[in-house]
PDB file with SEQRES, HELIX, SHEET and CRYST1 records, atoms N, CA, C and O in Angstrom:
SEQRES   1 A   75  MET ARG PRO TRP PHE ALA HIS ARG ALA HIS MET HIS VAL          
SEQRES   2 A   75  ARG LEU ARG CYS PRO PRO GLY SER LEU GLU CYS GLU ASP          
SEQRES   3 A   75  GLN ALA PRO SER PRO PRO GLY ASP GLY CYS GLY ALA GLU          
SEQRES   4 A   75  LEU GLU SER TRP PHE LEU PRO LYS LYS PRO GLY SER THR          
SEQRES   5 A   75  PRO PRO VAL LYS LYS SER PRO PRO PRO LEU PRO PRO SER          
SEQRES   6 A   75  CYS GLN ALA LEU LEU ASP LYS HIS LEU LEU                      
HELIX    1 AA1 ALA A   38  SER A   42  1                                   5    
HELIX    2 AA2 PRO A   64  ASP A   71  1                                   8    
CRYST1    1.000    1.000    1.000  90.00  90.00  90.00 P 1           1          
ATOM      1  N   MET A   1    -115.718 214.500 -43.547  1.00  0.00           N  
ATOM      2  CA  MET A   1    -116.490 213.706 -44.478  1.00  0.00           C  
ATOM      3  C   MET A   1    -117.693 214.519 -44.903  1.00  0.00           C  
ATOM      4  O   MET A   1    -118.222 215.338 -44.152  1.00  0.00           O  
ATOM      5  N   ARG A   2    -118.109 214.263 -46.137  1.00  0.00           N  
ATOM      6  CA  ARG A   2    -119.276 214.963 -46.650  1.00  0.00           C  
ATOM      7  C   ARG A   2    -119.992 214.044 -47.621  1.00  0.00           C  
ATOM      8  O   ARG A   2    -119.359 213.161 -48.200  1.00  0.00           O  
ATOM      9  N   PRO A   3    -121.293 214.224 -47.819  1.00  0.00           N  
ATOM     10  CA  PRO A   3    -121.983 213.417 -48.819  1.00  0.00           C  
ATOM     11  C   PRO A   3    -121.460 213.750 -50.210  1.00  0.00           C  
ATOM     12  O   PRO A   3    -121.120 214.898 -50.496  1.00  0.00           O  
ATOM     13  N   TRP A   4    -121.398 212.746 -51.065  1.00  0.00           N  
ATOM     14  CA  TRP A   4    -120.923 212.935 -52.436  1.00  0.00           C  
ATOM     15  C   TRP A   4    -121.792 212.085 -53.338  1.00  0.00           C  
ATOM     16  O   TRP A   4    -121.951 210.888 -53.100  1.00  0.00           O  
ATOM     17  N   PHE A   5    -122.352 212.689 -54.365  1.00  0.00           N  
ATOM     18  CA  PHE A   5    -123.302 211.999 -55.230  1.00  0.00           C  
ATOM     19  C   PHE A   5    -122.734 210.680 -55.748  1.00  0.00           C  
ATOM     20  O   PHE A   5    -121.579 210.613 -56.167  1.00  0.00           O  
ATOM     21  N   ALA A   6    -123.560 209.631 -55.716  1.00  0.00           N  
ATOM     22  CA  ALA A   6    -123.250 208.290 -56.227  1.00  0.00           C  
ATOM     23  C   ALA A   6    -122.178 207.568 -55.407  1.00  0.00           C  
ATOM     24  O   ALA A   6    -121.560 206.623 -55.899  1.00  0.00           O  
ATOM     25  N   HIS A   7    -121.956 207.993 -54.188  1.00  0.00           N  
ATOM     26  CA  HIS A   7    -120.997 207.315 -53.309  1.00  0.00           C  
ATOM     27  C   HIS A   7    -121.750 206.787 -52.087  1.00  0.00           C  
ATOM     28  O   HIS A   7    -121.611 207.309 -50.981  1.00  0.00           O  
ATOM     29  N   ARG A   8    -122.547 205.744 -52.309  1.00  0.00           N  
ATOM     30  CA  ARG A   8    -123.356 205.192 -51.225  1.00  0.00           C  
ATOM     31  C   ARG A   8    -122.615 204.123 -50.429  1.00  0.00           C  
ATOM     32  O   ARG A   8    -122.880 203.940 -49.241  1.00  0.00           O  
ATOM     33  N   ALA A   9    -121.698 203.424 -51.070  1.00  0.00           N  
ATOM     34  CA  ALA A   9    -121.086 202.262 -50.431  1.00  0.00           C  
ATOM     35  C   ALA A   9    -119.597 202.436 -50.147  1.00  0.00           C  
ATOM     36  O   ALA A   9    -118.944 201.501 -49.682  1.00  0.00           O  
ATOM     37  N   HIS A  10    -119.065 203.597 -50.416  1.00  0.00           N  
ATOM     38  CA  HIS A  10    -117.641 203.803 -50.154  1.00  0.00           C  
ATOM     39  C   HIS A  10    -117.365 205.289 -49.962  1.00  0.00           C  
ATOM     40  O   HIS A  10    -118.235 206.130 -50.187  1.00  0.00           O  
ATOM     41  N   MET A  11    -116.155 205.595 -49.548  1.00  0.00           N  
ATOM     42  CA  MET A  11    -115.741 206.986 -49.400  1.00  0.00           C  
ATOM     43  C   MET A  11    -114.337 207.139 -49.965  1.00  0.00           C  
ATOM     44  O   MET A  11    -113.623 206.157 -50.170  1.00  0.00           O  
ATOM     45  N   HIS A  12    -113.960 208.362 -50.206  1.00  0.00           N  
ATOM     46  CA  HIS A  12    -112.626 208.684 -50.698  1.00  0.00           C  
ATOM     47  C   HIS A  12    -111.887 209.445 -49.608  1.00  0.00           C  
ATOM     48  O   HIS A  12    -112.492 210.211 -48.858  1.00  0.00           O  
ATOM     49  N   VAL A  13    -110.612 209.238 -49.525  1.00  0.00           N  
ATOM     50  CA  VAL A  13    -109.764 209.960 -48.582  1.00  0.00           C  
ATOM     51  C   VAL A  13    -108.908 210.914 -49.396  1.00  0.00           C  
ATOM     52  O   VAL A  13    -108.258 210.505 -50.358  1.00  0.00           O  
ATOM     53  N   ARG A  14    -108.906 212.166 -49.017  1.00  0.00           N  
ATOM     54  CA  ARG A  14    -108.125 213.162 -49.750  1.00  0.00           C  
ATOM     55  C   ARG A  14    -106.757 213.289 -49.093  1.00  0.00           C  
ATOM     56  O   ARG A  14    -106.644 213.645 -47.920  1.00  0.00           O  
ATOM     57  N   LEU A  15    -105.751 213.000 -49.851  1.00  0.00           N  
ATOM     58  CA  LEU A  15    -104.378 213.038 -49.362  1.00  0.00           C  
ATOM     59  C   LEU A  15    -103.604 214.129 -50.080  1.00  0.00           C  
ATOM     60  O   LEU A  15    -103.998 214.583 -51.154  1.00  0.00           O  
ATOM     61  N   ARG A  16    -102.517 214.538 -49.487  1.00  0.00           N  
ATOM     62  CA  ARG A  16    -101.615 215.497 -50.130  1.00  0.00           C  
ATOM     63  C   ARG A  16    -100.372 214.767 -50.583  1.00  0.00           C  
ATOM     64  O   ARG A  16    -100.014 213.722 -50.039  1.00  0.00           O  
ATOM     65  N   CYS A  17     -99.727 215.320 -51.575  1.00  0.00           N  
ATOM     66  CA  CYS A  17     -98.472 214.743 -52.057  1.00  0.00           C  
ATOM     67  C   CYS A  17     -97.375 214.988 -51.026  1.00  0.00           C  
ATOM     68  O   CYS A  17     -97.333 216.047 -50.402  1.00  0.00           O  
ATOM     69  N   PRO A  18     -96.496 214.020 -50.850  1.00  0.00           N  
ATOM     70  CA  PRO A  18     -95.374 214.247 -49.939  1.00  0.00           C  
ATOM     71  C   PRO A  18     -94.417 215.282 -50.522  1.00  0.00           C  
ATOM     72  O   PRO A  18     -94.264 215.361 -51.740  1.00  0.00           O  
ATOM     73  N   PRO A  19     -93.777 216.070 -49.675  1.00  0.00           N  
ATOM     74  CA  PRO A  19     -92.817 217.060 -50.177  1.00  0.00           C  
ATOM     75  C   PRO A  19     -91.730 216.381 -51.011  1.00  0.00           C  
ATOM     76  O   PRO A  19     -91.231 215.315 -50.649  1.00  0.00           O  
ATOM     77  N   GLY A  20     -91.377 217.003 -52.114  1.00  0.00           N  
ATOM     78  CA  GLY A  20     -90.309 216.488 -52.967  1.00  0.00           C  
ATOM     79  C   GLY A  20     -90.736 215.404 -53.935  1.00  0.00           C  
ATOM     80  O   GLY A  20     -89.910 214.900 -54.696  1.00  0.00           O  
ATOM     81  N   SER A  21     -92.012 215.031 -53.926  1.00  0.00           N  
ATOM     82  CA  SER A  21     -92.487 214.000 -54.848  1.00  0.00           C  
ATOM     83  C   SER A  21     -92.631 214.612 -56.238  1.00  0.00           C  
ATOM     84  O   SER A  21     -93.427 215.530 -56.434  1.00  0.00           O  
ATOM     85  N   LEU A  22     -91.872 214.113 -57.190  1.00  0.00           N  
ATOM     86  CA  LEU A  22     -91.840 214.716 -58.522  1.00  0.00           C  
ATOM     87  C   LEU A  22     -93.032 214.328 -59.386  1.00  0.00           C  
ATOM     88  O   LEU A  22     -93.426 215.100 -60.259  1.00  0.00           O  
ATOM     89  N   GLU A  23     -93.614 213.156 -59.168  1.00  0.00           N  
ATOM     90  CA  GLU A  23     -94.689 212.694 -60.041  1.00  0.00           C  
ATOM     91  C   GLU A  23     -96.075 212.835 -59.428  1.00  0.00           C  
ATOM     92  O   GLU A  23     -97.072 212.617 -60.116  1.00  0.00           O  
ATOM     93  N   CYS A  24     -96.160 213.187 -58.173  1.00  0.00           N  
ATOM     94  CA  CYS A  24     -97.444 213.282 -57.491  1.00  0.00           C  
ATOM     95  C   CYS A  24     -98.141 214.593 -57.865  1.00  0.00           C  
ATOM     96  O   CYS A  24     -97.496 215.636 -57.974  1.00  0.00           O  
ATOM     97  N   GLU A  25     -99.450 214.534 -58.060  1.00  0.00           N  
ATOM     98  CA  GLU A  25    -100.250 215.726 -58.350  1.00  0.00           C  
ATOM     99  C   GLU A  25    -101.349 215.826 -57.304  1.00  0.00           C  
ATOM    100  O   GLU A  25    -102.147 214.902 -57.148  1.00  0.00           O  
ATOM    101  N   ASP A  26    -101.394 216.954 -56.582  1.00  0.00           N  
ATOM    102  CA  ASP A  26    -102.445 217.149 -55.587  1.00  0.00           C  
ATOM    103  C   ASP A  26    -103.807 217.164 -56.257  1.00  0.00           C  
ATOM    104  O   ASP A  26    -103.945 217.600 -57.400  1.00  0.00           O  
ATOM    105  N   GLN A  27    -104.819 216.680 -55.531  1.00  0.00           N  
ATOM    106  CA  GLN A  27    -106.190 216.732 -56.022  1.00  0.00           C  
ATOM    107  C   GLN A  27    -106.725 218.150 -55.871  1.00  0.00           C  
ATOM    108  O   GLN A  27    -106.244 218.929 -55.048  1.00  0.00           O  
ATOM    109  N   ALA A  28    -107.725 218.464 -56.677  1.00  0.00           N  
ATOM    110  CA  ALA A  28    -108.408 219.748 -56.509  1.00  0.00           C  
ATOM    111  C   ALA A  28    -109.115 219.730 -55.155  1.00  0.00           C  
ATOM    112  O   ALA A  28    -109.554 218.668 -54.713  1.00  0.00           O  
ATOM    113  N   PRO A  29    -109.235 220.868 -54.490  1.00  0.00           N  
ATOM    114  CA  PRO A  29    -109.917 220.882 -53.195  1.00  0.00           C  
ATOM    115  C   PRO A  29    -111.399 220.542 -53.346  1.00  0.00           C  
ATOM    116  O   PRO A  29    -111.985 220.732 -54.411  1.00  0.00           O  
ATOM    117  N   SER A  30    -111.983 220.044 -52.283  1.00  0.00           N  
ATOM    118  CA  SER A  30    -113.421 219.768 -52.274  1.00  0.00           C  
ATOM    119  C   SER A  30    -114.175 221.081 -52.401  1.00  0.00           C  
ATOM    120  O   SER A  30    -113.660 222.127 -52.006  1.00  0.00           O  
ATOM    121  N   PRO A  31    -115.393 221.044 -52.948  1.00  0.00           N  
ATOM    122  CA  PRO A  31    -116.182 222.273 -53.016  1.00  0.00           C  
ATOM    123  C   PRO A  31    -116.443 222.806 -51.607  1.00  0.00           C  
ATOM    124  O   PRO A  31    -116.428 222.038 -50.645  1.00  0.00           O  
ATOM    125  N   PRO A  32    -116.680 224.102 -51.476  1.00  0.00           N  
ATOM    126  CA  PRO A  32    -116.949 224.653 -50.149  1.00  0.00           C  
ATOM    127  C   PRO A  32    -118.255 224.106 -49.578  1.00  0.00           C  
ATOM    128  O   PRO A  32    -119.129 223.660 -50.321  1.00  0.00           O  
ATOM    129  N   GLY A  33    -118.376 224.144 -48.278  1.00  0.00           N  
ATOM    130  CA  GLY A  33    -119.591 223.701 -47.608  1.00  0.00           C  
ATOM    131  C   GLY A  33    -119.499 222.257 -47.155  1.00  0.00           C  
ATOM    132  O   GLY A  33    -118.478 221.589 -47.319  1.00  0.00           O  
ATOM    133  N   ASP A  34    -120.618 221.791 -46.569  1.00  0.00           N  
ATOM    134  CA  ASP A  34    -120.630 220.436 -46.032  1.00  0.00           C  
ATOM    135  C   ASP A  34    -121.356 219.448 -46.941  1.00  0.00           C  
ATOM    136  O   ASP A  34    -121.468 218.270 -46.601  1.00  0.00           O  
ATOM    137  N   GLY A  35    -121.849 219.907 -48.093  1.00  0.00           N  
ATOM    138  CA  GLY A  35    -122.521 219.015 -49.033  1.00  0.00           C  
ATOM    139  C   GLY A  35    -123.982 218.795 -48.718  1.00  0.00           C  
ATOM    140  O   GLY A  35    -124.677 218.107 -49.465  1.00  0.00           O  
ATOM    141  N   CYS A  36    -124.461 219.360 -47.636  1.00  0.00           N  
ATOM    142  CA  CYS A  36    -125.869 219.210 -47.272  1.00  0.00           C  
ATOM    143  C   CYS A  36    -126.641 220.401 -47.837  1.00  0.00           C  
ATOM    144  O   CYS A  36    -126.057 221.241 -48.520  1.00  0.00           O  
ATOM    145  N   GLY A  37    -127.907 220.485 -47.572  1.00  0.00           N  
ATOM    146  CA  GLY A  37    -128.704 221.593 -48.068  1.00  0.00           C  
ATOM    147  C   GLY A  37    -129.084 221.399 -49.525  1.00  0.00           C  
ATOM    148  O   GLY A  37    -129.469 220.300 -49.926  1.00  0.00           O  
ATOM    149  N   ALA A  38    -128.978 222.461 -50.326  1.00  0.00           N  
ATOM    150  CA  ALA A  38    -129.423 222.429 -51.722  1.00  0.00           C  
ATOM    151  C   ALA A  38    -128.679 221.380 -52.540  1.00  0.00           C  
ATOM    152  O   ALA A  38    -129.277 220.731 -53.399  1.00  0.00           O  
ATOM    153  N   GLU A  39    -127.376 221.203 -52.285  1.00  0.00           N  
ATOM    154  CA  GLU A  39    -126.613 220.204 -53.045  1.00  0.00           C  
ATOM    155  C   GLU A  39    -127.174 218.805 -52.809  1.00  0.00           C  
ATOM    156  O   GLU A  39    -127.415 218.064 -53.762  1.00  0.00           O  
ATOM    157  N   LEU A  40    -127.380 218.443 -51.557  1.00  0.00           N  
ATOM    158  CA  LEU A  40    -127.912 217.122 -51.226  1.00  0.00           C  
ATOM    159  C   LEU A  40    -129.343 216.976 -51.730  1.00  0.00           C  
ATOM    160  O   LEU A  40    -129.714 215.919 -52.242  1.00  0.00           O  
ATOM    161  N   GLU A  41    -130.137 218.007 -51.591  1.00  0.00           N  
ATOM    162  CA  GLU A  41    -131.528 217.967 -52.041  1.00  0.00           C  
ATOM    163  C   GLU A  41    -131.616 217.738 -53.549  1.00  0.00           C  
ATOM    164  O   GLU A  41    -132.541 217.075 -54.016  1.00  0.00           O  
ATOM    165  N   SER A  42    -130.672 218.274 -54.310  1.00  0.00           N  
ATOM    166  CA  SER A  42    -130.715 218.142 -55.772  1.00  0.00           C  
ATOM    167  C   SER A  42    -130.595 216.689 -56.224  1.00  0.00           C  
ATOM    168  O   SER A  42    -131.014 216.364 -57.335  1.00  0.00           O  
ATOM    169  N   TRP A  43    -130.039 215.813 -55.403  1.00  0.00           N  
ATOM    170  CA  TRP A  43    -129.902 214.404 -55.777  1.00  0.00           C  
ATOM    171  C   TRP A  43    -131.256 213.719 -55.915  1.00  0.00           C  
ATOM    172  O   TRP A  43    -131.388 212.729 -56.635  1.00  0.00           O  
ATOM    173  N   PHE A  44    -132.265 214.253 -55.219  1.00  0.00           N  
ATOM    174  CA  PHE A  44    -133.560 213.596 -55.153  1.00  0.00           C  
ATOM    175  C   PHE A  44    -134.618 214.255 -56.033  1.00  0.00           C  
ATOM    176  O   PHE A  44    -135.770 213.823 -56.035  1.00  0.00           O  
ATOM    177  N   LEU A  45    -134.249 215.283 -56.771  1.00  0.00           N  
ATOM    178  CA  LEU A  45    -135.188 215.932 -57.680  1.00  0.00           C  
ATOM    179  C   LEU A  45    -135.343 215.090 -58.941  1.00  0.00           C  
ATOM    180  O   LEU A  45    -134.386 214.441 -59.364  1.00  0.00           O  
ATOM    181  N   PRO A  46    -136.536 215.086 -59.555  1.00  0.00           N  
ATOM    182  CA  PRO A  46    -136.698 214.321 -60.800  1.00  0.00           C  
ATOM    183  C   PRO A  46    -135.801 214.881 -61.903  1.00  0.00           C  
ATOM    184  O   PRO A  46    -135.505 216.076 -61.934  1.00  0.00           O  
ATOM    185  N   LYS A  47    -135.377 214.003 -62.800  1.00  0.00           N  
ATOM    186  CA  LYS A  47    -134.538 214.445 -63.917  1.00  0.00           C  
ATOM    187  C   LYS A  47    -135.341 215.350 -64.835  1.00  0.00           C  
ATOM    188  O   LYS A  47    -136.552 215.189 -64.984  1.00  0.00           O  
ATOM    189  N   LYS A  48    -134.651 216.303 -65.450  1.00  0.00           N  
ATOM    190  CA  LYS A  48    -135.304 217.210 -66.384  1.00  0.00           C  
ATOM    191  C   LYS A  48    -135.671 216.439 -67.647  1.00  0.00           C  
ATOM    192  O   LYS A  48    -134.897 215.597 -68.103  1.00  0.00           O  
ATOM    193  N   PRO A  49    -136.851 216.718 -68.221  1.00  0.00           N  
ATOM    194  CA  PRO A  49    -137.239 216.019 -69.455  1.00  0.00           C  
ATOM    195  C   PRO A  49    -136.223 216.263 -70.569  1.00  0.00           C  
ATOM    196  O   PRO A  49    -135.750 217.385 -70.751  1.00  0.00           O  
ATOM    197  N   GLY A  50    -135.896 215.218 -71.304  1.00  0.00           N  
ATOM    198  CA  GLY A  50    -134.973 215.341 -72.426  1.00  0.00           C  
ATOM    199  C   GLY A  50    -133.512 215.334 -72.026  1.00  0.00           C  
ATOM    200  O   GLY A  50    -132.640 215.433 -72.889  1.00  0.00           O  
ATOM    201  N   SER A  51    -133.224 215.219 -70.732  1.00  0.00           N  
ATOM    202  CA  SER A  51    -131.812 215.198 -70.339  1.00  0.00           C  
ATOM    203  C   SER A  51    -131.218 213.834 -70.657  1.00  0.00           C  
ATOM    204  O   SER A  51    -131.848 212.798 -70.443  1.00  0.00           O  
ATOM    205  N   THR A  52    -130.016 213.855 -71.163  1.00  0.00           N  
ATOM    206  CA  THR A  52    -129.351 212.603 -71.521  1.00  0.00           C  
ATOM    207  C   THR A  52    -128.349 212.242 -70.430  1.00  0.00           C  
ATOM    208  O   THR A  52    -127.766 213.127 -69.802  1.00  0.00           O  
ATOM    209  N   PRO A  53    -128.150 210.965 -70.205  1.00  0.00           N  
ATOM    210  CA  PRO A  53    -127.171 210.589 -69.185  1.00  0.00           C  
ATOM    211  C   PRO A  53    -125.771 211.015 -69.604  1.00  0.00           C  
ATOM    212  O   PRO A  53    -125.458 211.025 -70.794  1.00  0.00           O  
ATOM    213  N   PRO A  54    -124.928 211.365 -68.641  1.00  0.00           N  
ATOM    214  CA  PRO A  54    -123.568 211.786 -68.986  1.00  0.00           C  
ATOM    215  C   PRO A  54    -122.778 210.630 -69.596  1.00  0.00           C  
ATOM    216  O   PRO A  54    -122.994 209.464 -69.265  1.00  0.00           O  
ATOM    217  N   VAL A  55    -121.870 210.977 -70.482  1.00  0.00           N  
ATOM    218  CA  VAL A  55    -121.009 209.980 -71.112  1.00  0.00           C  
ATOM    219  C   VAL A  55    -119.913 209.612 -70.115  1.00  0.00           C  
ATOM    220  O   VAL A  55    -119.222 210.482 -69.584  1.00  0.00           O  
ATOM    221  N   LYS A  56    -119.765 208.319 -69.871  1.00  0.00           N  
ATOM    222  CA  LYS A  56    -118.744 207.871 -68.924  1.00  0.00           C  
ATOM    223  C   LYS A  56    -117.381 207.935 -69.593  1.00  0.00           C  
ATOM    224  O   LYS A  56    -117.166 207.336 -70.646  1.00  0.00           O  
ATOM    225  N   LYS A  57    -116.462 208.667 -68.972  1.00  0.00           N  
ATOM    226  CA  LYS A  57    -115.118 208.827 -69.521  1.00  0.00           C  
ATOM    227  C   LYS A  57    -114.200 207.744 -68.968  1.00  0.00           C  
ATOM    228  O   LYS A  57    -114.342 207.317 -67.822  1.00  0.00           O  
ATOM    229  N   SER A  58    -113.274 207.313 -69.782  1.00  0.00           N  
ATOM    230  CA  SER A  58    -112.252 206.378 -69.316  1.00  0.00           C  
ATOM    231  C   SER A  58    -111.193 207.161 -68.548  1.00  0.00           C  
ATOM    232  O   SER A  58    -110.865 208.288 -68.920  1.00  0.00           O  
ATOM    233  N   PRO A  59    -110.657 206.576 -67.482  1.00  0.00           N  
ATOM    234  CA  PRO A  59    -109.620 207.302 -66.751  1.00  0.00           C  
ATOM    235  C   PRO A  59    -108.356 207.423 -67.588  1.00  0.00           C  
ATOM    236  O   PRO A  59    -108.088 206.570 -68.435  1.00  0.00           O  
ATOM    237  N   PRO A  60    -107.578 208.475 -67.359  1.00  0.00           N  
ATOM    238  CA  PRO A  60    -106.328 208.618 -68.111  1.00  0.00           C  
ATOM    239  C   PRO A  60    -105.353 207.514 -67.709  1.00  0.00           C  
ATOM    240  O   PRO A  60    -105.487 206.933 -66.632  1.00  0.00           O  
ATOM    241  N   PRO A  61    -104.380 207.222 -68.560  1.00  0.00           N  
ATOM    242  CA  PRO A  61    -103.405 206.189 -68.191  1.00  0.00           C  
ATOM    243  C   PRO A  61    -102.610 206.610 -66.955  1.00  0.00           C  
ATOM    244  O   PRO A  61    -102.369 207.795 -66.724  1.00  0.00           O  
ATOM    245  N   LEU A  62    -102.215 205.621 -66.177  1.00  0.00           N  
ATOM    246  CA  LEU A  62    -101.412 205.895 -64.983  1.00  0.00           C  
ATOM    247  C   LEU A  62     -99.991 206.264 -65.373  1.00  0.00           C  
ATOM    248  O   LEU A  62     -99.503 205.836 -66.419  1.00  0.00           O  
ATOM    249  N   PRO A  63     -99.322 207.053 -64.542  1.00  0.00           N  
ATOM    250  CA  PRO A  63     -97.896 207.292 -64.782  1.00  0.00           C  
ATOM    251  C   PRO A  63     -97.156 205.951 -64.748  1.00  0.00           C  
ATOM    252  O   PRO A  63     -97.564 205.045 -64.022  1.00  0.00           O  
ATOM    253  N   PRO A  64     -96.080 205.812 -65.519  1.00  0.00           N  
ATOM    254  CA  PRO A  64     -95.363 204.536 -65.577  1.00  0.00           C  
ATOM    255  C   PRO A  64     -94.957 203.986 -64.210  1.00  0.00           C  
ATOM    256  O   PRO A  64     -95.031 202.778 -63.988  1.00  0.00           O  
ATOM    257  N   SER A  65     -94.532 204.850 -63.295  1.00  0.00           N  
ATOM    258  CA  SER A  65     -94.112 204.345 -61.981  1.00  0.00           C  
ATOM    259  C   SER A  65     -95.285 203.755 -61.198  1.00  0.00           C  
ATOM    260  O   SER A  65     -95.101 202.801 -60.442  1.00  0.00           O  
ATOM    261  N   CYS A  66     -96.476 204.303 -61.367  1.00  0.00           N  
ATOM    262  CA  CYS A  66     -97.662 203.748 -60.701  1.00  0.00           C  
ATOM    263  C   CYS A  66     -98.075 202.438 -61.360  1.00  0.00           C  
ATOM    264  O   CYS A  66     -98.386 201.467 -60.671  1.00  0.00           O  
ATOM    265  N   GLN A  67     -98.080 202.409 -62.674  1.00  0.00           N  
ATOM    266  CA  GLN A  67     -98.453 201.196 -63.390  1.00  0.00           C  
ATOM    267  C   GLN A  67     -97.502 200.056 -63.047  1.00  0.00           C  
ATOM    268  O   GLN A  67     -97.922 198.902 -62.959  1.00  0.00           O  
ATOM    269  N   ALA A  68     -96.224 200.371 -62.854  1.00  0.00           N  
ATOM    270  CA  ALA A  68     -95.241 199.341 -62.499  1.00  0.00           C  
ATOM    271  C   ALA A  68     -95.608 198.669 -61.177  1.00  0.00           C  
ATOM    272  O   ALA A  68     -95.428 197.459 -61.035  1.00  0.00           O  
ATOM    273  N   LEU A  69     -96.119 199.429 -60.211  1.00  0.00           N  
ATOM    274  CA  LEU A  69     -96.541 198.834 -58.943  1.00  0.00           C  
ATOM    275  C   LEU A  69     -97.677 197.849 -59.153  1.00  0.00           C  
ATOM    276  O   LEU A  69     -97.686 196.770 -58.562  1.00  0.00           O  
ATOM    277  N   LEU A  70     -98.626 198.214 -59.987  1.00  0.00           N  
ATOM    278  CA  LEU A  70     -99.741 197.313 -60.264  1.00  0.00           C  
ATOM    279  C   LEU A  70     -99.276 196.091 -61.043  1.00  0.00           C  
ATOM    280  O   LEU A  70     -99.712 194.973 -60.770  1.00  0.00           O  
ATOM    281  N   ASP A  71     -98.400 196.301 -62.002  1.00  0.00           N  
ATOM    282  CA  ASP A  71     -97.903 195.185 -62.812  1.00  0.00           C  
ATOM    283  C   ASP A  71     -97.133 194.175 -61.967  1.00  0.00           C  
ATOM    284  O   ASP A  71     -97.161 192.976 -62.243  1.00  0.00           O  
ATOM    285  N   LYS A  72     -96.447 194.665 -60.938  1.00  0.00           N  
ATOM    286  CA  LYS A  72     -95.657 193.779 -60.071  1.00  0.00           C  
ATOM    287  C   LYS A  72     -96.470 193.298 -58.869  1.00  0.00           C  
ATOM    288  O   LYS A  72     -95.943 192.605 -57.998  1.00  0.00           O  
ATOM    289  N   HIS A  73     -97.748 193.663 -58.823  1.00  0.00           N  
ATOM    290  CA  HIS A  73     -98.655 193.261 -57.740  1.00  0.00           C  
ATOM    291  C   HIS A  73     -98.149 193.715 -56.371  1.00  0.00           C  
ATOM    292  O   HIS A  73     -98.285 192.999 -55.379  1.00  0.00           O  
ATOM    293  N   LEU A  74     -97.577 194.887 -56.333  1.00  0.00           N  
ATOM    294  CA  LEU A  74     -97.097 195.419 -55.061  1.00  0.00           C  
ATOM    295  C   LEU A  74     -98.193 196.163 -54.313  1.00  0.00           C  
ATOM    296  O   LEU A  74     -97.998 196.557 -53.164  1.00  0.00           O  
ATOM    297  N   LEU A  75     -99.331 196.358 -54.942  1.00  0.00           N  
ATOM    298  CA  LEU A  75    -100.464 197.013 -54.279  1.00  0.00           C  
ATOM    299  C   LEU A  75    -101.609 196.058 -54.156  1.00  0.00           C  
ATOM    300  O   LEU A  75    -102.659 196.418 -53.625  1.00  0.00           O  
TER     301      LEU A  75                                                      
END                                                                             
């Protein structure tokens, strides 16, 4: 586990795709290090003047097989 910006109330679990899974895509690896030190300290620095908040992106659509699970309330 490591600190991750804006994740105060939850955590993510990094899983690998099972062998032979045709639709599964592995996640990118976590950045090196433990997330402490300069990375953690940067969360508490004042924002730079004139900086604009990042634009929130919509997630891409789910693959049809994943959406089918949600549509059938199997998850």
